[in-house]
C-alpha positions as CSV (number, residue, x, y, z in Angstrom):
1,V,6.4,55.3,-38.3
2,Q,7.6,56.2,-34.9
3,L,7.2,53.9,-31.8
4,Q,7.9,55.5,-28.3
5,A,8.2,52.9,-25.5
6,S,8.2,53.7,-21.8
7,G,7.8,52.2,-18.4
8,G,11.0,50.3,-17.9
9,G,12.9,50.4,-14.7
10,L,14.5,48.6,-11.9
11,V,12.5,46.2,-9.9
12,Q,12.9,43.3,-7.4
13,A,12.3,39.7,-8.3
14,G,8.5,39.0,-8.0
15,G,7.6,42.5,-8.8
16,S,5.7,44.1,-11.6
17,L,6.2,46.6,-14.4
18,R,3.9,47.9,-17.2
19,L,5.4,48.8,-20.4
20,S,3.6,51.3,-22.9
21,C,4.4,52.0,-26.5
22,V,2.7,54.8,-28.6
23,A,2.8,54.6,-32.3
24,F,2.8,57.7,-34.5
25,G,2.4,58.0,-38.2
26,T,0.7,54.8,-39.0
27,M,-2.8,53.1,-39.1
28,F,-2.3,51.5,-35.7
29,S,-5.5,49.5,-35.6
30,G,-4.6,47.8,-38.8
31,N,-1.3,46.4,-37.6
32,L,0.0,43.5,-35.7
33,M,1.8,44.8,-32.5
34,G,4.4,43.1,-30.4
35,W,7.1,43.2,-27.8
36,Y,10.6,41.8,-28.2
37,R,13.5,41.8,-25.8
38,Q,17.4,41.6,-26.0
39,A,19.5,40.6,-23.0
40,P,23.2,41.4,-23.0
41,G,25.1,39.0,-25.3
42,K,21.9,37.4,-26.6
43,Q,19.8,37.6,-29.7
44,R,16.6,39.6,-29.7
45,E,13.7,37.4,-29.0
46,L,9.9,37.6,-29.3
47,V,8.1,38.2,-26.1
48,A,4.4,38.6,-27.2
49,T,2.2,39.8,-30.1
50,I,-1.3,40.9,-30.4
51,S,-3.2,41.0,-33.7
52,T,-5.8,43.3,-35.1
53,G,-8.3,40.9,-33.8
54,Y,-6.9,41.0,-30.3
55,A,-5.5,37.3,-30.6
56,T,-2.4,37.1,-28.4
57,N,0.8,35.0,-28.6
58,Y,3.4,34.5,-25.9
59,A,6.8,33.2,-25.6
60,D,6.8,30.0,-23.4
61,S,9.1,31.8,-20.9
62,V,6.6,34.5,-20.1
63,K,3.3,32.6,-20.4
64,G,1.1,33.1,-17.3
65,R,3.2,36.1,-16.1
66,F,3.0,38.7,-18.9
67,T,0.0,40.1,-20.6
68,I,-0.1,42.1,-23.9
69,S,-2.9,44.4,-24.7
70,R,-3.7,47.3,-27.1
71,D,-5.9,50.4,-27.1
72,N,-6.6,51.4,-30.7
73,A,-8.1,54.7,-29.6
74,K,-4.7,55.8,-28.0
75,N,-2.5,54.0,-30.5
76,T,-0.8,52.3,-27.7
77,V,0.2,48.8,-27.0
78,Y,0.9,47.6,-23.4
79,L,2.9,44.8,-21.7
80,Q,2.0,44.0,-18.1
81,M,4.8,42.1,-16.6
82,D,4.1,40.3,-13.3
83,S,6.2,37.8,-11.2
84,L,9.3,39.2,-12.8
85,K,12.5,37.1,-12.7
86,P,16.0,38.2,-13.1
87,E,16.3,36.4,-16.4
88,D,13.7,38.9,-17.6
89,T,16.3,41.6,-17.5
90,A,16.7,43.0,-21.0
91,V,16.0,46.0,-23.2
92,Y,12.4,45.7,-24.4
93,Y,11.3,46.8,-27.8
94,C,7.9,47.3,-29.1
95,S,7.2,46.4,-32.7
96,I,4.7,47.0,-35.5
97,G,3.7,44.8,-38.5
98,V,4.9,41.4,-39.5
99,L,8.4,42.3,-40.7
100,P,8.6,43.8,-37.9
101,Y,9.7,47.4,-37.4
102,Y,11.1,48.2,-33.9
103,G,10.9,51.3,-31.9
104,Q,13.6,52.4,-29.4
105,G,13.9,50.1,-26.4
106,T,13.3,50.6,-22.7
107,Q,15.5,48.9,-20.1
108,V,14.0,46.5,-17.6
109,T,16.3,45.3,-14.9
110,V,15.1,42.7,-12.3
111,S,17.3,42.3,-9.2
112,S,17.4,39.0,-7.2
């Protein structure tokens, strides 16, 4: 399995970014997909997940601001991030499965 995340960058507080993650070498449509993040000096934490049935789950800190979605035809999971805050600054990782397995991260930096 290979997960390739992209879309990170530097944005001002209040701005938006859209992360994408393409999965290779797996039956994408049959797996739970998610996004995690890890800020400097902190543990990796769950941001959002989306099930095979498109049910979503969000961390309280991002509810109402972030939206996770998936496109099974493109083997891709997305994270739309709006109203970004400096505390959202972290490396964001996409994940697959319930263990989960992580791909490489993409840096998101939100300036105040």
